[in-house]
VMD Tcl script that draws the C-alpha trace (Angstrom):
set ca {
  {0.03 -0.04 0.03}
  {1.21 3.31 -0.70}
  {2.30 5.67 1.95}
  {-0.48 8.26 1.53}
  {-3.24 5.61 1.36}
  {-1.85 3.81 4.44}
  {-1.84 7.13 6.45}
  {-5.42 7.65 5.24}
  {-6.31 4.11 6.34}
  {-4.61 4.61 9.75}
  {-6.45 7.86 10.42}
  {-9.71 6.29 9.55}
  {-8.94 3.07 11.82}
  {-8.00 5.36 14.51}
  {-11.61 6.57 14.85}
  {-12.69 3.04 15.70}
  {-11.14 2.94 18.97}
  {-12.54 3.77 22.50}
  {-11.12 7.19 23.08}
  {-12.72 10.48 22.99}
  {-9.70 12.77 22.29}
  {-9.57 14.70 18.94}
  {-6.86 12.97 17.22}
  {-4.10 14.39 15.01}
  {-2.94 13.08 11.86}
  {-1.00 9.58 12.37}
  {2.75 9.86 11.99}
  {4.91 6.72 11.13}
  {6.88 5.48 14.02}
  {9.78 3.55 15.08}
  {11.67 1.15 12.78}
  {9.88 -2.21 12.90}
  {10.05 -4.37 10.11}
  {6.91 -6.64 10.51}
  {3.84 -4.12 11.78}
  {3.15 -0.68 10.44}
  {3.38 1.60 13.54}
  {1.99 4.95 14.05}
  {2.11 7.69 16.69}
  {-1.11 9.67 17.07}
  {-1.31 12.75 19.50}
  {-4.58 13.87 21.34}
  {-4.53 14.87 25.03}
  {-2.52 11.85 25.29}
  {-0.08 10.09 22.89}
  {-1.17 6.74 21.29}
  {0.57 4.02 19.41}
  {-1.55 2.62 16.27}
  {-0.39 -0.53 14.40}
  {-1.67 -2.30 11.58}
  {-0.87 -5.99 12.02}
  {1.15 -8.03 9.48}
  {-1.41 -10.61 8.55}
  {1.08 -12.53 6.16}
  {3.12 -13.37 9.42}
  {0.58 -13.33 12.09}
  {-2.13 -15.31 10.31}
  {-4.32 -15.73 13.51}
  {-4.23 -11.90 14.74}
  {-7.28 -12.50 17.20}
  {-5.58 -15.21 18.98}
  {-2.10 -13.44 19.21}
  {-4.31 -10.27 20.86}
  {-6.12 -12.73 23.24}
  {-2.60 -13.57 24.45}
  {-1.38 -9.99 24.69}
  {-4.86 -9.07 26.72}
  {-4.48 -12.02 28.89}
  {-0.68 -11.38 29.83}
  {-0.94 -7.33 30.15}
  {-4.24 -7.62 32.28}
  {-2.42 -10.41 34.57}
  {0.66 -8.10 34.67}
  {-1.37 -5.05 35.56}
  {-2.87 -6.82 38.51}
  {0.72 -7.72 39.78}
  {2.00 -4.27 39.19}
  {-0.99 -2.58 41.05}
  {-0.46 -4.86 44.02}
  {3.09 -4.02 44.07}
  {2.16 -0.22 44.08}
  {3.71 0.20 40.65}
  {2.46 2.07 37.77}
  {0.38 -0.20 35.59}
  {0.28 2.43 32.71}
  {3.95 2.56 32.31}
  {5.29 -0.84 33.44}
  {3.11 -2.77 30.76}
  {1.36 -2.40 27.67}
  {-2.15 -0.99 27.87}
  {-4.52 -2.24 25.06}
  {-7.06 0.19 24.21}
  {-10.41 -1.58 22.86}
  {-12.15 -0.97 19.66}
  {-15.57 0.87 20.07}
  {-17.19 -2.39 19.81}
  {-15.28 -3.82 22.59}
  {-12.96 -5.91 20.70}
  {-9.18 -5.81 21.09}
  {-8.66 -5.02 17.37}
  {-10.62 -3.26 14.64}
  {-10.72 -4.69 11.26}
  {-11.07 -2.52 8.05}
  {-12.73 -3.01 4.81}
  {-9.38 -4.46 3.37}
  {-9.60 -7.09 5.97}
  {-6.47 -5.58 7.84}
  {-6.44 -5.70 11.58}
  {-5.51 -2.70 13.59}
  {-4.69 -2.25 17.53}
  {-4.01 0.57 19.96}
  {-2.01 1.16 22.91}
  {-1.28 4.06 25.05}
  {2.24 5.42 24.52}
  {4.93 4.59 27.41}
  {5.86 8.09 28.22}
  {9.25 9.40 29.48}
  {11.03 6.44 28.12}
  {13.19 5.33 25.05}
  {14.41 2.14 23.56}
  {17.70 1.61 22.02}
  {18.43 -0.55 18.85}
  {21.97 -1.19 19.85}
  {23.93 -1.84 23.15}
  {25.32 1.68 24.02}
  {26.63 0.79 27.20}
  {27.27 -2.43 29.40}
  {24.50 -0.92 31.94}
  {22.10 -0.88 29.12}
  {22.67 -4.62 28.66}
  {22.58 -5.12 32.31}
  {19.37 -3.43 32.72}
  {17.54 -5.21 29.55}
  {18.57 -8.43 31.57}
  {17.00 -7.20 34.80}
  {13.85 -6.22 32.85}
  {13.56 -9.70 31.01}
  {14.28 -11.45 34.18}
  {11.38 -9.46 35.94}
  {8.95 -10.25 33.13}
  {9.73 -14.28 33.82}
  {9.14 -13.50 37.63}
  {5.88 -11.58 37.22}
  {4.50 -14.12 34.95}
  {6.07 -17.01 36.57}
  {2.48 -18.30 37.95}
  {0.61 -17.50 34.72}
  {-0.96 -20.71 33.35}
  {1.36 -20.64 30.10}
  {-0.63 -23.66 28.53}
  {-3.53 -21.42 28.13}
  {-1.35 -19.20 25.67}
  {-1.90 -19.72 21.85}
  {1.15 -20.79 19.77}
  {1.47 -17.59 17.85}
  {4.16 -19.44 15.77}
  {4.13 -23.07 15.95}
  {7.23 -25.05 16.77}
  {9.15 -21.78 17.07}
  {11.99 -23.21 19.05}
  {11.53 -26.87 18.41}
  {15.19 -27.28 17.53}
  {14.96 -31.13 16.78}
  {12.24 -30.28 14.05}
  {14.71 -27.48 12.75}
  {17.36 -29.95 12.65}
  {15.06 -32.35 10.45}
  {14.12 -29.54 8.02}
  {17.81 -28.76 7.90}
  {18.82 -32.32 6.92}
  {16.20 -32.16 4.41}
  {17.43 -29.23 2.74}
  {20.84 -30.67 2.54}
  {19.53 -33.84 0.80}
  {17.57 -31.97 -1.55}
  {20.12 -29.14 -2.39}
  {17.81 -27.48 -4.64}
  {20.31 -24.65 -5.36}
  {23.26 -26.80 -5.73}
  {25.07 -25.08 -2.75}
  {25.81 -27.99 -0.50}
  {29.18 -28.99 -2.06}
  {30.51 -25.39 -1.28}
  {29.45 -25.55 2.49}
  {30.54 -28.85 3.58}
  {32.24 -27.84 6.50}
  {29.28 -25.70 7.77}
  {26.90 -28.80 7.08}
  {29.37 -31.04 8.97}
  {29.54 -28.78 12.09}
  {25.80 -28.94 12.58}
  {25.32 -32.39 12.02}
  {28.23 -33.19 14.51}
  {26.41 -31.40 17.19}
  {23.06 -33.25 16.42}
  {22.45 -33.99 20.18}
  {22.23 -30.28 20.88}
  {19.15 -30.09 19.26}
  {17.32 -32.47 21.55}
  {18.61 -31.48 24.96}
  {16.33 -29.07 26.06}
  {13.23 -30.66 24.50}
  {13.78 -33.87 25.90}
  {14.11 -31.98 29.70}
  {10.79 -30.22 28.91}
  {9.11 -33.64 27.75}
  {10.31 -35.35 31.18}
  {9.10 -32.36 32.99}
  {12.57 -31.18 34.37}
  {11.80 -27.86 32.50}
  {8.86 -26.30 33.14}
  {6.67 -24.47 30.50}
  {6.74 -20.82 30.98}
  {5.48 -17.73 29.31}
  {8.26 -16.58 27.15}
  {8.73 -13.46 25.03}
  {10.71 -14.97 22.23}
  {12.26 -11.87 20.89}
  {14.40 -10.72 23.93}
  {16.45 -8.10 22.21}
  {17.37 -4.55 23.56}
  {15.02 -2.58 21.71}
  {12.16 -4.51 22.99}
  {12.51 -2.91 26.54}
  {11.42 0.85 27.38}
  {14.08 2.36 29.59}
  {13.19 5.32 31.72}
  {14.83 8.59 30.45}
  {15.97 9.70 33.71}
  {17.02 6.33 35.52}
  {18.02 4.33 32.74}
  {16.23 1.36 34.35}
  {13.97 -0.81 32.28}
  {10.42 0.07 32.53}
  {8.52 -1.88 30.40}
  {8.70 -5.12 28.04}
  {7.27 -4.57 24.78}
  {6.53 -6.17 21.29}
  {4.56 -8.97 22.65}
  {3.63 -10.43 19.32}
  {5.50 -13.77 20.04}
  {4.62 -14.20 23.50}
  {3.63 -17.88 23.95}
  {4.40 -21.03 25.86}
  {8.18 -21.71 25.86}
  {11.22 -22.27 28.17}
  {12.76 -19.48 30.16}
  {16.28 -20.65 29.04}
  {15.27 -19.86 25.40}
  {14.55 -16.29 26.23}
  {17.71 -16.10 28.28}
  {19.83 -17.92 25.60}
  {18.43 -15.81 22.68}
  {19.72 -12.52 24.56}
  {23.11 -14.04 24.98}
  {23.33 -15.10 21.19}
  {22.37 -11.41 20.14}
  {23.93 -9.31 22.89}
  {27.03 -11.12 23.97}
  {28.58 -11.01 20.28}
  {31.45 -8.69 19.76}
  {30.30 -8.25 16.04}
  {27.04 -7.68 13.98}
  {25.17 -10.86 13.10}
  {26.37 -10.90 9.60}
  {29.93 -9.81 10.13}
  {32.18 -11.34 7.34}
  {35.32 -10.95 8.86}
  {34.94 -13.64 11.68}
  {38.07 -12.56 13.61}
  {35.97 -9.91 14.74}
  {33.46 -12.35 15.95}
  {33.79 -13.47 19.63}
  {31.82 -14.53 22.48}
  {32.11 -12.01 25.23}
  {32.31 -13.81 28.45}
  {32.21 -10.78 30.63}
  {28.82 -9.66 28.85}
  {27.72 -13.12 29.47}
  {28.29 -12.58 33.20}
  {26.93 -9.12 33.43}
  {23.52 -10.34 31.66}
  {23.48 -13.60 33.78}
  {23.58 -11.52 37.03}
  {20.84 -9.11 35.84}
  {18.40 -11.70 34.59}
  {18.72 -13.82 37.96}
  {18.32 -10.77 39.74}
  {14.89 -9.89 37.84}
  {13.82 -13.36 38.13}
  {13.91 -13.17 41.94}
  {14.22 -16.79 42.64}
  {11.36 -17.81 40.31}
  {13.43 -20.27 38.13}
  {14.16 -23.98 39.15}
  {17.47 -25.27 39.69}
  {17.41 -27.18 36.55}
  {16.54 -24.16 34.68}
  {19.37 -22.29 36.26}
  {21.75 -25.20 35.62}
  {20.64 -25.07 32.04}
  {21.24 -21.43 31.25}
  {24.62 -22.17 29.25}
  {23.13 -24.65 27.32}
  {20.24 -22.17 26.38}
  {22.71 -19.96 25.03}
  {24.35 -22.44 22.93}
  {20.98 -24.23 21.72}
  {19.63 -20.88 20.56}
  {22.86 -20.05 18.83}
  {23.14 -23.44 17.25}
  {19.56 -23.15 16.17}
  {19.72 -19.85 14.58}
  {22.97 -20.63 12.87}
  {21.40 -23.76 11.33}
  {18.26 -21.87 10.23}
  {20.68 -19.20 8.39}
  {22.37 -22.18 6.48}
  {18.99 -24.00 5.70}
  {17.76 -20.73 4.28}
  {20.82 -20.66 2.20}
  {20.54 -24.12 1.02}
  {16.98 -23.39 0.07}
  {17.71 -20.36 -1.93}
  {17.17 -17.56 0.53}
  {13.46 -17.63 0.69}
  {12.92 -16.78 4.44}
  {15.34 -14.05 5.71}
  {15.91 -10.86 3.86}
  {19.23 -10.98 2.16}
  {21.00 -7.88 0.91}
  {23.93 -9.48 -0.80}
  {25.17 -12.61 -2.14}
  {26.01 -15.24 0.47}
  {24.23 -13.01 3.35}
  {22.62 -15.86 4.86}
  {25.93 -17.86 4.87}
  {27.86 -14.93 6.49}
  {25.22 -15.16 9.24}
  {25.41 -18.78 9.57}
  {29.19 -18.64 10.20}
  {28.94 -15.84 12.81}
  {26.72 -18.19 14.81}
  {29.10 -21.14 14.22}
  {32.03 -19.22 15.45}
  {30.02 -18.29 18.65}
  {29.04 -21.95 19.29}
  {32.70 -22.89 19.13}
  {33.55 -19.97 21.37}
  {31.16 -21.06 24.08}
  {32.50 -24.56 23.73}
  {35.83 -23.22 24.60}
  {34.40 -21.26 27.56}
  {31.96 -23.88 28.69}
  {33.36 -24.42 32.17}
  {33.75 -20.84 32.88}
  {30.18 -20.22 31.60}
  {28.91 -22.89 34.09}
  {30.73 -21.67 36.90}
  {29.53 -17.87 36.17}
  {25.97 -19.23 36.39}
  {26.67 -21.00 39.68}
  {28.25 -18.34 41.33}
  {25.67 -15.75 40.14}
  {22.88 -18.01 41.39}
  {24.42 -18.30 44.68}
  {24.86 -14.53 45.41}
}
mol new
graphics top color blue
foreach p $ca { graphics top sphere $p radius 0.5 }
foreach p [lrange $ca 0 end-1] q [lrange $ca 1 end] { graphics top cylinder $p $q radius 0.2 }
display resetview
């Protein structure tokens, strides 16, 4: 849709939500790649989003998850004497009481109150930012530790079923639709030699040793709103992928992304290293935020969470490369292969630092 038409659609959609303000013209907001996001100003400020129906094919189930989780969080925040309008998202219902408005084109729209006096960062600008994001995501786990995770919908089925992703990878190698397998034999061998990694966390979940939790599944720094004055994490946002999962997946994805000394698609692998100091910093913050809500097995599996998530992501990049770059957006030839190789390097670094990682988690959990 052209930008002018999209703005007109946003303006029209905003009129269908249960607010009495006289609203200004919607302005494009943020730099998200999935939903179309707008800032609208009235007596208060609002965030309006057109949900991406190609990615989120069941928007009503997704919104049921968000309304359920945010309502639960509000009760906890109020009981603790916090500010429920800043510390979690507030969904503004449509005038008919629904959580969304569906326009004539079949698109779904939703609206939130803006989290004021807070900012999000796309990159780690300081170690303190990384630490505070860990506290915030740990606190998110703690607040939702007694939420019935099994009642949530799976917005993306099998999202972190690493064993299933390994099977898809093996099929991609076998089918070799682009004739690329012969040039990446080392990378293929790396992931195949570590097949056992794919089943570790799933097996522990199946046996009941790792409990099902409410997980965020996109635990990057820019999904935390930081207070402008204190620099503390105020609110966890972007709840589209909130669903049942494992706490160590959320922890591990943060490490995979944040404890890398280089960009995810860095071509010079000499710049790619696993930063053990940042791992310790994030571990301290995450456990502080969790406030004792994790089990002993969950804590013991935190290093494995980091390794599994990095392994899984690297394997997905390689799978996409073998299949012709059909899933992840690429901006140059071999882009997915570059991404795969950074994850491979990080896994190798983690293996080299494995004992220290385990000692760090043990030390942080005892303090």
